[in-house]
Residue frames as a rotation matrix with the C-alpha (Angstrom) as fourth column:
ALA 1
-0.375 0.909 -0.180 -5.36
0.346 0.317 0.883 27.78
0.860 0.269 -0.433 -75.42
ASP 2
-0.091 0.314 -0.945 -5.66
0.996 0.017 -0.090 28.60
-0.013 -0.949 -0.314 -71.73
TRP 3
-0.797 -0.264 -0.543 -4.83
0.297 -0.954 0.028 32.23
-0.526 -0.139 0.839 -72.39
ALA 4
-0.865 0.501 0.037 -7.42
-0.149 -0.327 0.933 32.44
0.479 0.802 0.358 -75.19
ASN 5
-0.158 0.844 -0.513 -10.08
0.666 0.475 0.575 30.81
0.729 -0.251 -0.637 -73.07
ARG 6
-0.287 -0.009 -0.958 -9.40
0.880 -0.399 -0.260 33.23
-0.380 -0.917 0.122 -70.21
GLN 7
-0.960 -0.121 -0.251 -9.55
0.019 -0.927 0.374 36.22
-0.278 0.354 0.893 -72.52
LEU 8
-0.634 0.771 -0.051 -12.84
-0.029 0.042 0.999 35.11
0.772 0.635 -0.004 -74.02
ALA 9
-0.082 0.594 -0.800 -14.31
0.890 0.404 0.209 34.25
0.448 -0.695 -0.562 -70.61
GLU 10
-0.459 -0.169 -0.872 -13.42
0.666 -0.715 -0.212 37.77
-0.588 -0.679 0.441 -69.45
GLY 11
0.589 0.808 0.019 -15.30
0.579 -0.405 -0.708 39.22
-0.564 0.428 -0.706 -72.41
GLN 12
-0.238 -0.763 -0.600 -12.21
-0.080 -0.601 0.795 40.52
-0.968 0.237 0.082 -74.18
SER 13
0.893 0.424 0.154 -12.46
0.136 0.072 -0.988 41.41
-0.430 0.903 0.007 -77.85
ASN 14
0.704 -0.641 -0.306 -9.78
-0.612 -0.328 -0.719 41.55
0.361 0.694 -0.624 -80.53
VAL 15
0.716 -0.405 0.569 -8.19
-0.269 0.592 0.760 38.49
-0.644 -0.697 0.315 -78.95
LEU 16
0.657 -0.491 0.572 -6.44
0.739 0.571 -0.357 37.45
-0.151 0.657 0.738 -82.15
ARG 17
0.675 -0.400 0.619 -5.00
0.038 -0.820 -0.572 40.95
0.736 0.410 -0.538 -82.56
GLN 18
0.602 -0.450 0.660 -3.43
-0.797 -0.281 0.535 40.57
-0.055 -0.848 -0.527 -79.12
ALA 19
0.673 -0.270 0.688 -2.30
-0.063 0.907 0.416 36.98
-0.737 -0.324 0.594 -79.61
LEU 20
0.926 -0.262 0.273 -0.70
0.344 0.281 -0.896 37.25
0.158 0.923 0.351 -83.04
PRO 21
0.466 -0.823 0.326 2.29
-0.573 -0.561 -0.597 39.43
0.674 0.091 -0.733 -82.02
LEU 22
0.293 -0.337 0.895 2.89
-0.858 0.320 0.402 37.19
-0.422 -0.885 -0.196 -79.00
PHE 23
0.772 0.057 0.633 2.79
0.124 0.963 -0.238 34.06
-0.623 0.262 0.737 -81.15
GLU 24
0.860 -0.482 0.164 5.04
0.108 -0.142 -0.984 35.59
0.498 0.864 -0.070 -83.80
SER 25
0.370 -0.744 0.557 7.52
-0.871 -0.487 -0.072 36.64
0.324 -0.458 -0.827 -81.14
ILE 26
0.400 -0.159 0.903 7.64
-0.522 0.770 0.367 33.12
-0.753 -0.618 0.225 -79.72
MET 27
0.869 -0.026 0.494 8.10
0.371 0.694 -0.617 31.60
-0.326 0.720 0.612 -83.18
ILE 28
0.740 -0.642 0.199 10.80
-0.262 -0.548 -0.794 34.12
0.619 0.536 -0.574 -84.11
ASP 29
0.275 -0.641 0.716 12.71
-0.951 -0.074 0.299 33.38
-0.139 -0.764 -0.631 -80.89
ALA 30
0.545 -0.017 0.839 12.46
-0.134 0.985 0.107 29.64
-0.828 -0.170 0.534 -81.50
ALA 31
0.927 -0.180 0.329 13.65
0.367 0.253 -0.895 29.94
0.078 0.950 0.301 -85.10
LEU 32
0.568 -0.756 0.325 16.54
-0.561 -0.645 -0.518 32.25
0.602 0.112 -0.791 -84.18
ASP 33
0.298 -0.436 0.849 17.57
-0.811 0.353 0.466 29.96
-0.503 -0.828 -0.248 -81.34
HIS 34
0.740 0.084 0.667 17.42
0.138 0.952 -0.274 26.95
-0.658 0.295 0.693 -83.65
THR 35
0.805 -0.407 0.432 19.62
0.469 -0.010 -0.883 28.65
0.364 0.913 0.182 -86.26
GLY 36
0.018 -0.840 -0.543 22.06
0.972 -0.113 0.206 30.19
-0.234 -0.531 0.814 -83.81
GLY 37
0.070 0.109 -0.992 20.82
0.238 -0.967 -0.089 33.67
-0.969 -0.230 -0.093 -84.69
ARG 38
-0.902 -0.402 0.156 21.15
0.221 -0.120 0.968 33.33
-0.370 0.908 0.197 -88.45
LYS 39
-0.340 0.832 -0.438 18.27
-0.400 -0.549 -0.734 35.46
-0.851 -0.074 0.520 -89.73
ALA 40
-0.358 0.201 -0.912 18.16
-0.925 0.051 0.375 34.17
0.122 0.978 0.168 -93.29
GLU 41
-0.828 0.012 -0.560 17.86
-0.009 0.999 0.035 30.58
0.560 0.034 -0.828 -92.07
ALA 42
-0.797 0.570 -0.200 15.36
0.271 0.042 -0.962 31.53
-0.540 -0.821 -0.188 -89.35
ALA 43
-0.330 0.679 -0.655 13.22
-0.749 -0.611 -0.256 33.38
-0.574 0.407 0.711 -91.90
GLU 44
-0.531 0.084 -0.843 13.24
-0.668 0.570 0.478 30.34
0.521 0.817 -0.246 -94.16
LEU 45
-0.932 0.181 -0.314 12.10
0.321 0.813 -0.486 28.11
0.167 -0.554 -0.816 -91.30
LEU 46
-0.543 0.747 -0.385 9.21
0.115 -0.388 -0.914 30.50
-0.832 -0.540 0.125 -90.70
GLY 47
-0.015 0.525 0.851 8.27
0.950 0.272 -0.151 30.58
-0.310 0.807 -0.503 -94.39
TRP 48
0.867 0.227 -0.444 9.32
0.157 -0.969 -0.189 34.23
-0.473 0.094 -0.876 -94.74
GLY 49
0.471 -0.772 0.427 12.02
0.470 -0.189 -0.862 36.13
0.746 0.607 0.274 -96.57
ARG 50
-0.353 -0.708 -0.612 14.81
0.917 -0.132 -0.377 37.76
0.186 -0.694 0.696 -94.55
ASN 51
-0.832 0.073 0.549 13.30
-0.023 -0.995 0.098 41.22
0.554 0.069 0.830 -95.11
THR 52
0.235 0.972 -0.004 9.99
-0.139 0.038 0.990 40.04
0.962 -0.232 0.144 -93.64
LEU 53
0.336 -0.189 -0.923 11.76
0.852 0.480 0.212 38.76
0.402 -0.857 0.322 -90.55
THR 54
-0.748 -0.662 -0.050 13.60
0.635 -0.692 -0.343 42.07
0.192 -0.289 0.938 -90.18
ARG 55
-0.517 0.649 0.558 10.32
-0.277 -0.744 0.608 43.98
0.810 0.160 0.564 -90.56
LYS 56
0.483 0.724 -0.492 8.58
0.214 0.447 0.868 41.77
0.849 -0.525 0.061 -88.00
LEU 57
-0.122 -0.613 -0.780 11.42
0.966 0.107 -0.235 42.32
0.227 -0.783 0.580 -85.52
LYS 58
-0.926 -0.193 0.325 11.00
0.166 -0.980 -0.108 46.07
0.339 -0.046 0.939 -85.95
GLU 59
-0.125 0.971 0.206 7.20
-0.283 -0.234 0.930 45.84
0.951 0.058 0.304 -85.60
LEU 60
0.612 0.321 -0.723 7.63
0.485 0.570 0.663 43.86
0.625 -0.757 0.193 -82.40
ASP 61
0.718 -0.403 0.567 10.14
-0.569 -0.809 0.145 46.47
0.400 -0.427 -0.811 -81.17
ARG 62
0.856 -0.483 0.182 12.85
0.305 0.758 0.577 43.83
-0.417 -0.438 0.796 -80.99
PRO 63
0.160 -0.876 -0.456 16.56
-0.446 -0.476 0.758 44.42
-0.880 0.082 -0.467 -81.59
VAL 64
0.992 0.041 0.117 17.60
0.091 0.403 -0.911 43.98
-0.084 0.914 0.396 -85.20
LYS 65
0.303 -0.953 -0.015 21.26
-0.180 -0.073 0.981 42.98
-0.936 -0.295 -0.194 -85.41
């Protein structure tokens, strides 16, 4: 919330476009940590299929193991 308020106060636009990859990255890390790196389980926790998680990792330029 603080980040969003700062961005808006600075007159930034497309704030959600900037925030969404950051939020997804945080959620992916949390899910992978929670499952010990098991992608299928992490994807399920996020409400995605495993292929979606793999695609998101690629989009975020994250290592796909």
